Every structure is written in C-alpha cells, then in structure tokens.
LOFI-793063 format. One line per 3 residues: their letters; for each residue x, y, z of C-alpha. Coordinates in steps of 0.001 Angstrom, whole numbers, plus 500000, padded with zeros to 6 digits. Example, Ala and Ser with C-alpha at 12.3 -4.5 7.8 and 13.67 -1.06 7.14 Angstrom:
2
as) 512300/495500/507800; 513670/498940/507140
//
This chain:
541
mni) 387621/596829/851181; 390022/597215/848140; 389225/597858/844469
ksi) 389465/594166/843514; 386952/593126/846175; 384451/595774/845094
tlt) 384830/594766/841436; 384313/591069/842262; 381212/591807/844355
afl) 379678/593917/841604; 380392/591179/839050; 378688/588507/841193
vav) 375617/590721/841749; 375340/591332/837994; 375636/587618/837210
gti) 372989/586788/839855; 370616/589364/838402; 371059/587998/834874
val) 370427/584414/836065; 367260/585482/837899; 365921/587333/834854
vaf) 366645/584389/832546; 364911/582002/834960; 361879/584274/835190
flv) 361427/584647/831423; 362126/580989/830632; 360358/579277/833531
gpk) 357724/581896/834372; 355460/581169/831373; 355571/577470/832208
lkr) 354547/578149/835816; 351537/580107/834640; 350156/576932/833109
cvl) 349812/575508/836650; 347594/578327/837860; 344060/577041/838426
kke) 341323/578608/836409; 338244/579654/838379; 335688/576893/838203
iss) 332136/577611/837190; 330044/576987/840308; 327206/575384/838403
qlk) 325936/574810/834913; 322518/575870/836226; 321290/579442/836104
hne) 319421/581507/838672; 315837/582408/837901; 313055/584251/839653
ksl) 310776/581227/840082; 312290/580379/843483; 310566/583511/844814
vfa) 307323/581533/844981; 308799/580147/848249; 310323/583432/849475
dlt) 309560/584646/852981; 307472/587770/853401; 309401/590994/852940
pee) 309158/593833/855491; 307045/595769/852992; 304624/592867/852584
ine) 304332/592450/856365; 303481/596132/856682; 300850/595836/853960
vmd) 299203/592869/855678; 299205/594601/859067; 297682/597777/857621
ylk) 295020/595806/855764; 294074/593798/858851; 293781/596898/861023
knl) 291522/598580/858483; 289347/595628/857497; 289186/593086/860336
kvd) 286430/595087/862047; 287558/594361/865612; 289196/596620/868172
lvd) 292926/595790/867880; 295754/596894/870162; 299508/596456/869684
vsk) 300662/593064/870909; 303264/594701/873188; 300416/596433/875070
anp) 297839/593643/874889; 296304/592249/878042; 294640/588819/877902
dnn) 291246/590499/877424; 292392/592471/874343; 292400/591714/870628
ciy) 295803/591672/868916; 297665/590312/865899; 300026/587587/867108
svv) 301862/586670/863889; 302032/587182/860139; 303842/584568/858019
lql) 303896/583355/854428; 300914/581242/853382; 302543/578701/851088
pkk) 300584/578021/847896; 299306/574534/847145; 301923/572137/845833
qdv) 300059/571297/842642; 299798/574990/841762; 303513/575515/842401
lly) 304495/572511/840268; 302383/573747/837366; 304183/577084/837637
ldk) 307676/575588/837994; 307433/572764/835464; 304593/573524/833036
sga) 304798/577297/832620; 301495/577611/834469; 300215/580755/836136
kpr) 302193/582052/839088; 300298/581174/842307; 298840/583993/844333
rea) 301109/585288/847037; 299328/585296/850397; 300000/585737/854103
lav) 298637/583839/857104; 297766/585940/860157; 297065/584587/863655
vyl) 294808/586883/865682; 293982/586731/869407; 290384/587751/870081
gke) 290295/588149/873847; 287858/591052/873912; 285054/589314/872047
tnp) 282011/587720/873693; 283465/584269/873066; 287259/584698/873200
evk) 289121/582559/870662; 292110/582391/868325; 291521/582780/864585
efv) 293643/582357/861473; 293134/584533/858411; 294566/584334/854903
vgp) 295277/587785/853455; 296025/588392/849789; 296972/588811/847111
lpn) 300286/590496/847834; 301620/593088/847365; 298208/594792/847277
pty) 295772/592772/849429; 292075/592898/848633; 290600/590071/850739
ikd) 290621/588388/854147; 289512/584782/854520; 288870/583092/857874
vti) 290390/579592/857492; 290162/578474/861131; 287293/575985/860769
eky) 288635/574753/857425; 292020/573919/858980; 291048/572706/862455
hsq) 287386/571662/861981; 286474/573602/865118; 287137/576856/866882
ipy) 290486/577294/868669; 289821/577806/872402; 291441/580932/873745
yrr) 293280/579099/876525; 295363/577299/873871; 297066/580504/872730
pal) 300853/580758/873200; 301780/583139/876004; 302843/586588/874876
gke) 305998/588282/876082; 303671/590786/877755; 301966/587946/879650
fgq) 305285/586597/880940; 306168/590095/882119; 302829/590411/883919
ied) 303377/587066/885649; 306820/588146/886832; 305358/591407/888127
hit) 302646/589461/889978; 305231/587214/891646; 307631/589977/892647
kvd) 305142/592718/893557; 302174/590783/894927; 303537/587564/896406
fpk) 307198/588162/897261; 306277/590883/899824; 304442/588144/901726
aqt) 307772/586433/902511; 310178/589343/902943; 312183/587889/905828
flk) 312639/584495/904179; 313787/585998/900868; 316215/588412/902516
dvf) 317752/585954/904985; 318018/582974/902631; 318914/584686/899328
gyn) 319956/588235/900220; 316973/589609/898297; 315770/593141/898994
dye) 312193/594210/898292; 311456/594625/894601; 315142/594515/893652
sgf) 314966/594526/889860; 316869/591797/888036; 317866/589903/891164
fsf) 315994/586742/890104; 315183/585158/886754; 312082/583034/886185
lts) 312015/580080/883796; 308658/578868/882544; 307699/575218/882442
apr) 305326/573637/879921; 302659/572457/879386; 300536/574847/881425
gyk) 298590/572338/883455; 297518/568719/883564; 294295/568816/881560
sgd) 292733/570693/878677; 291613/574148/879734; 294264/574671/882403
rnt) 296553/577686/882338; 298591/577009/885473; 302340/577320/885064
wfv) 305238/576415/887341; 307972/579053/887305; 311428/578049/888543
vff) 313396/580793/890311; 317122/581330/889565; 319742/583870/890545
nnq) 320023/586269/887614; 323790/586415/887286; 323955/588889/884425
gsg) 326639/588068/881877; 326384/584354/882620; 323916/581500/882303
fyl) 321351/581858/885076; 320072/578380/884142; 322790/576851/886346
hpv) 321833/578812/889473; 318473/577524/890797; 317657/578661/894324
gle) 315209/575871/895230; 312071/578036/895016; 309334/577238/892463
ilv) 305962/578964/892126; 302726/577751/890511; 300779/580655/888974
nhk) 297165/580404/887812; 296926/582921/884960; 293825/581628/883172
nld) 291526/584516/884080; 291466/587255/881453; 291575/589825/884262
vkk) 295224/590068/885328; 294191/591273/888785; 292509/587916/889433
wsv) 295640/585833/888891; 296904/583916/891900; 299721/581757/893221
ekv) 298270/578305/893910; 301325/576466/895255; 304885/577173/896323
fyn) 307680/574585/896394; 310916/575041/898313; 313691/572543/899000
grf) 311513/569458/898672; 308314/570740/900336; 305038/572175/899030
feg) 303286/575189/900583; 299921/576822/899958; 301549/580174/899263
mee) 304353/582565/900192; 302581/583377/903468; 302877/579783/904696
let) 306524/579663/903594; 307262/582815/905617; 305336/581567/908646
qyl) 307208/578278/908805; 310544/580002/908311; 309874/582407/911196
agt) 308735/579482/913347; 311991/577630/912667; 310253/574614/911130
ltv) 311694/575125/907660; 314985/573606/906499; 316762/576190/904375
vkm) 319921/576360/902291; 321248/579896/902570; 322730/581109/899303
rkp) 324174/584256/897787; 324367/585260/894162; 327793/584135/892874
llk) 330277/586754/891781; 330728/586814/888029; 334464/586111/888274
ddf) 333752/582946/890288; 330763/581811/888240; 331129/578283/886889
asl) 328383/579080/884368; 330476/581692/882560; 331116/581129/878850
kpp) 334069/583523/878746; 336785/581755/876716; 340346/581407/878040
kss) 341491/583659/875188; 339771/586814/874035; 340840/586346/870408
vsd) 340058/583705/867801; 342658/584998/865347; 344951/582009/865894
ipr) 342469/579286/864905; 342769/577458/861535; 340673/578905/858726
qye) 339441/577516/855450; 340690/579221/852280; 338825/579474/848975
pqg) 341596/580150/846414; 339216/581080/843607; 336394/582439/845708
pry) 333117/580640/846529; 332078/577832/844182; 328418/578362/844993
svk) 326094/581232/844152; 323264/582867/846134; 320640/585116/844567
nnn) 317408/586104/846297; 316367/582866/848018; 318033/580562/845465
ilf) 321327/578650/845915; 323337/576988/843125; 326220/574640/843898
qhw) 327757/572325/841286; 324771/570116/840296; 322563/571403/843134
sla) 319783/573979/843022; 317454/574854/845918; 315285/577574/847445
fga) 315528/578471/851142; 313716/580452/853815; 312726/580508/857475
dan) 309336/580231/859164; 308961/582217/862397; 307309/579231/864095
sgl) 309284/576249/862794; 312595/577614/861518; 314826/576808/858543
rly) 313215/575245/855466; 314245/574335/851914; 312168/573870/848745
dir) 312518/572606/845189; 315803/570790/845810; 317225/569602/842469
fkd) 320260/567535/841528; 321365/567672/837887; 318207/569700/837256
eri) 315979/566873/838515; 313799/567615/841540; 314384/565073/844294
vye) 312865/566928/847266; 309959/569366/847158; 310253/570357/850823
lsv) 312810/569670/853545; 312109/571587/856737; 312420/571651/860495
qea) 308980/571198/862069; 309414/570909/865819; 311982/570562/868610
isv) 310748/568774/871732; 312532/568222/875047; 311165/566008/877821
ygs) 312527/566408/881367; 312553/564502/884638; 313295/565822/888125
nap) 312297/565576/891780; 311051/569199/891635; 307727/570148/889984
ggm) 309110/572462/887285; 311453/569804/885956; 309201/566776/886384
ltr) 306354/568467/884487; 308239/570038/881601; 307691/568869/878033
ymd) 308781/571781/875866; 307463/572038/872318; 309657/574840/871013
gsf) 307451/575583/868028; 304963/577100/870486; 307579/579721/871368
gig) 308724/580177/867754; 311899/578451/866507; 312474/580781/863566
rfm) 312034/583977/865559; 314998/582982/867727; 317384/582500/864800
fql) 319736/585273/865908; 322821/586738/864251; 325591/584252/863482
vrg) 329121/585152/864583; 331735/584964/861831; 334568/582574/862535
idc) 332713/580781/865342; 329153/579991/864274; 330126/579840/860586
pys) 333362/580325/858585; 334519/583889/857976; 334103/583371/854242
asy) 330483/582132/854434; 327610/584014/852808; 325186/585496/855342
vdt) 321480/586205/854833; 319049/588263/856928; 315609/586988/857901
fyl) 312497/589004/858768; 309495/588022/860842; 306475/589278/862741
lds) 305539/587162/865755; 304652/588617/869175; 305884/592002/867926
dsw) 304224/595247/866878; 306081/595392/863554; 308514/593295/861539
irn) 311864/592389/863076; 315123/591814/861230; 317444/589039/862366
kds) 320683/590072/860707; 322960/587350/859274; 320752/584590/860699
ici) 321341/582081/857873; 324794/581201/856547; 325809/579263/853442
fef) 329297/577878/852892; 331281/575117/851237; 333168/572962/853686
nsg) 336072/570546/853253; 335342/567695/855637; 338981/566564/855655
lpl) 337934/563036/854714; 337976/561826/851076; 334574/561048/849630
rrh) 336224/558128/847853; 339818/557037/847167; 341955/554043/846175
fss) 345707/553542/846007; 346518/550536/843835; 349706/548545/844301
lgs) 348524/545220/842839; 348874/544683/839111; 349428/548361/838421
fyy) 350180/551481/840348; 347698/554343/840371; 345695/556547/842697
ggl) 342192/557965/842398; 340369/560115/844938; 337748/562813/845386
tnt) 337818/565502/848057; 334691/565470/850194; 333566/569063/849999
vlv) 329935/569781/850868; 327578/572744/850803; 326108/573661/854211
vrs) 322993/575761/854829; 322929/576626/858551; 320874/578455/861138
iat) 321160/578463/864932; 318011/578848/867027; 318391/579767/870703
lgn) 315364/578431/872563; 315871/579665/876119; 318839/577744/877449
ydy) 319477/575610/874371; 321131/576565/871092; 320197/574239/868233
vfd) 322565/574260/865243; 320479/573179/862250; 322431/572076/859157
fif) 321279/570934/855746; 324290/569398/853958; 324639/568659/850239
yqn) 327231/566188/848909; 328776/565947/845454; 327333/562464/844936
gai) 323698/563585/845316; 323277/562768/849009; 321527/565136/851433
esk) 322108/565120/855192; 320003/566838/857853; 321909/567364/861080
vha) 321299/569151/864386; 323718/569841/867228; 322532/570871/870698
tgy) 324676/573290/872672; 324199/576223/875056; 323193/575503/878673
ist) 321437/572598/880313; 318219/573262/882195; 318605/572462/885879
sfy) 316809/571899/889152; 317865/572670/892704; 319893/569797/894120
meg) 318004/568015/896922; 318208/564629/898570; 317531/561916/895996
gtn) 318354/564247/893114; 320912/561916/891567; 318038/559566/890665
ygn) 317054/562222/888127; 320392/563449/886806; 323883/564448/887843
rvg) 325072/566984/890346; 326869/569671/888331; 327281/572326/891047
pnt) 327046/572709/894830; 323286/573274/894614; 322631/572384/890977
lgt) 321167/569205/889494; 321602/568598/885773; 318242/566957/885110
iht) 317696/563949/882900; 316082/564850/879574; 315612/563744/875982
hfi) 315450/565772/872767; 313339/564982/869723; 313760/566912/866457
nyk) 310998/566534/863887; 311521/567144/860156; 309233/567161/857169
vdl) 310578/565544/853988; 308454/565682/850838; 310283/563473/848313
dvg) 309773/563689/844573; 312396/561124/843542; 311469/559624/840193
gkl) 308334/561717/839774; 305744/563844/841525; 304591/561707/844430
mls) 302447/564425/846021; 303248/562730/849327; 305163/563945/852326
kts) 306904/562063/855083; 307559/563325/858571; 310576/561959/860397
sce) 312253/562666/863696; 315596/562123/865331; 316430/561718/869004
l) 319437/563302/870678
//
C-alpha cells in the first residue's frame, strides 16, 4: 500500500466518524422522545386492609397448635403417628370472619374483625369417637376455644366420615403386602415377577367413596406396577383388592374381596388355589423398563431455552404486596385454602367492589369401568385437600419466567405447617388477539385497536393422577374469567374383554376409562351494591 492510499483511507475514516457524530447529536435527542415512559400500574394504592383475608402464617399455625395441645384437655398424638383409635389434630385453617363485619371494616372504618383459626380434630380415643371442629382465637395470642360442630352441622360428625390420613393409607398398604400377599406367593411371582415383600414394586390407588352406604369404610385399591420416574397410573396389573378398614383396631382389618382379570374371589387364598389348580386365566406381565415406558413424560429435548418468551419492556405493570394485587383498574386480595384451593376476595374495578368472593370449592370426577375400582369411583378432591397439593410452579413451563411467585403455607394431615414454595403465580399475558380493533376504509381512513393483555392469577393442584390448572383472569374492560385446564395422567383400568364399552384401549393391557369432571366455584357478587348473597356455579370438562 502506497502513501496516497493510506492518506485516502485515513481521510475516509475521518469523514465517516464526523458524519456519525453529527447524526448522533442531531438525531439522538429526537430518538429519545420515542422512548416509552414506564406506565403507572394502577392509580390505586396498596393498603393493609386486604390482610383480613390473609391465610394463616406459620407463626399463627404454631400458636394455634400449641394452644390446642395445652387447652383441649384430650390426649393428642401427632397425626403422623396416629392410629384410628387415637386423638389428633387433622387441620388448622383460617376461619373467615362474617361478611357483614368485613364490609364494615373495609367500607365504613369499622372495627377490624377478630382473626381466628378453624381446627378439625379427630377424637378416636374417646368413648364415642367423632370428628369435631373448633374455632381458636383471637390471633396472634389465642385465649379461647369454641366447639362449633353442632352449630355448623346440627349434629355430631360420625367418626367413619373422617378423611383417611396418610398414616391410614400406609397401614392399608402394609396390610395388603405383609398380611395378604404372602397368601398368594406363587401367583404373584409367576404372573408379575413379584418377590416377597419387595418394597416399591407395586403402587396402590384408592377408590372413593368408601362403600355403598353410610357407615361403610370398605375401599377398593387398584394395583399398578410402580415404574418409578413415570406415571404408574398407566400400568394396571388387573388385580384389585377390597379392604375393610372400619375397625379402629388395625389388627382387625381384613380383605373382603379380590378381583383379577374379570373374576371375583373371596381372598388371596382362593386366587392362589385356583391358579395352582390351573383354573385361572392369567395375563403374565413384567414391569416395563423405563426407557420403553409409554407413560414417560420425558420431553424430546432436555432444554426449554429455545421457546418463545414474553418480554416486559418496562417491567411488570401490576403490583403485589402481602396478599393484595393491583393491576390497572383492578384491586383484589388472594389466598389458598388447604381444602378447596385458590380463592380471591374484595375484587374491585375502578375502586368499585364487584365480587366479594371468587373461589374454587370442589373438583369432582366420576368414572365408569368394567372393574370394581373404576366403576365405583366418584372422587371429591376436596376430601383429599385441593390446596395442600398446590406444589411449586416451574418457571417457563407452568408460568412465564417473568411472573411473580408466592409461597403458601398449610397444616393438614401434618404434624406442623408445610410451605409450598412458589405455588401461586401472577403475571400479565398478551393473548395475541386484539380486545377490539377496526380498520376503516369507507368514508375516511383510520385504525383503532386495543391489545388484549390480561392479568392471570394461577395455581396448579395435583390430585393424584390429575393436574388441574386453575386460572382467574382479569381483562381491561372489567370482565373476569375463571378457567381450569386438566392435564397430567388419566386414571386407568386393566384391559379385559368388553373394556371398550367403558373407554379406549391406550396400551397393551391398559383401558383409558370413561369419566367426567365437574369443577365447582363460589361467586359472591356485589355488583351495584352489597347483595349479601352468594352463588355457586360449576363447569363440566
């Protein structure tokens, strides 16, 4: 390169630099005018009054438990160690104050209602075993216990109506595997490859209700291969067992019936006898290898980094403080009940209350099958606890990465409070569809449109095989939508002759049974004034 070429190159670089600097100083200030200013999320302000609806804190749960143990005057044991003939505390939840007292506090500067807890206690050791409910308060320093059982139910609650504890399910499984399975060792080994007392080889799925008439406590348990790391719900083996567990003495429980491959037997002994005699038609099976398991949920890719994501250029346009959410013209309080799940209170639009309470109440699934476990089952998931199974939400899959996540705390069938981390998420979502728009080409040319962004409050409750995605959705135009999606695994029966009359064959030995879902909500509307009325509605999936 000669001197002239170097000089020319240097001159061009200098000219380019000068042009760039002139463009920056002349145009730059104008470009700044296009930068969006951060919008104020709401003209409303957070206040502490929403705490009247707040769930019990871990400290409050501890206070209630300590007070009950000191003042209930019965012999209590930890629920994790409780046999049916023991006394134990089953649950402690918030006792919501009366609506009229809350409205006086929220709207008329009335006194703040007392904060109380509701405790459910199993009294299996008493002369007349029963279930009782007690109100404990005021919190945070309780001074009284009030038995509200008769006031609420107008009678005592029979002990056989109590929900089964985790300890009870474990005792039933032990009874099946340690007392009754040894009675059919040859059958179990030859047909399923089961060795005596092999831990974790089978899984047992409960049916419900527990009998055909009031007072029964007889439950069909469906046996599945426990393919760890995959959904055992898709691997029934054809064996179902009816356990009578009504007696308060665990040693007096018994297996009343056994069902295998379309036939009923009086017990495991008869099943073994007929197998050895060659009079039993069997389907020999082996636990599937995990790599060949059609029930696996392992995705084709191990990463979700390549999926589209939503971007909030100025950060979230909503605000969360304590149990209060503000979004544009919306204000609401939120929480979760261990029994029924996600619930919202004092929902206001433009500072006018339109809903006092919007909450999930119950999730019901009704099944049909040609096997006893499936044909009997009518699950009412509130009896297991919808809110207690609101587990941690996974960022980027269950909710957007940018969502706000909230922990919930509960005590139900546990010795102390349990934290479900990140079990509620809140986020604004662009639906991708305009809320309204018009492009005019007649008379004059113009366009007007509004992006349909909504606020979503979400929880996901995993009730055994099913995962229910519960959404409460708030629109810019004042509309509210309650939505639920069902995902997870189907519940299945063993495929036998005639099975397709009750569902579809989804595997070599698996019948996807016919079933219906019902989701029940409570909606207490205060549109146009304080109606003091509530309406319960349901949707069918």
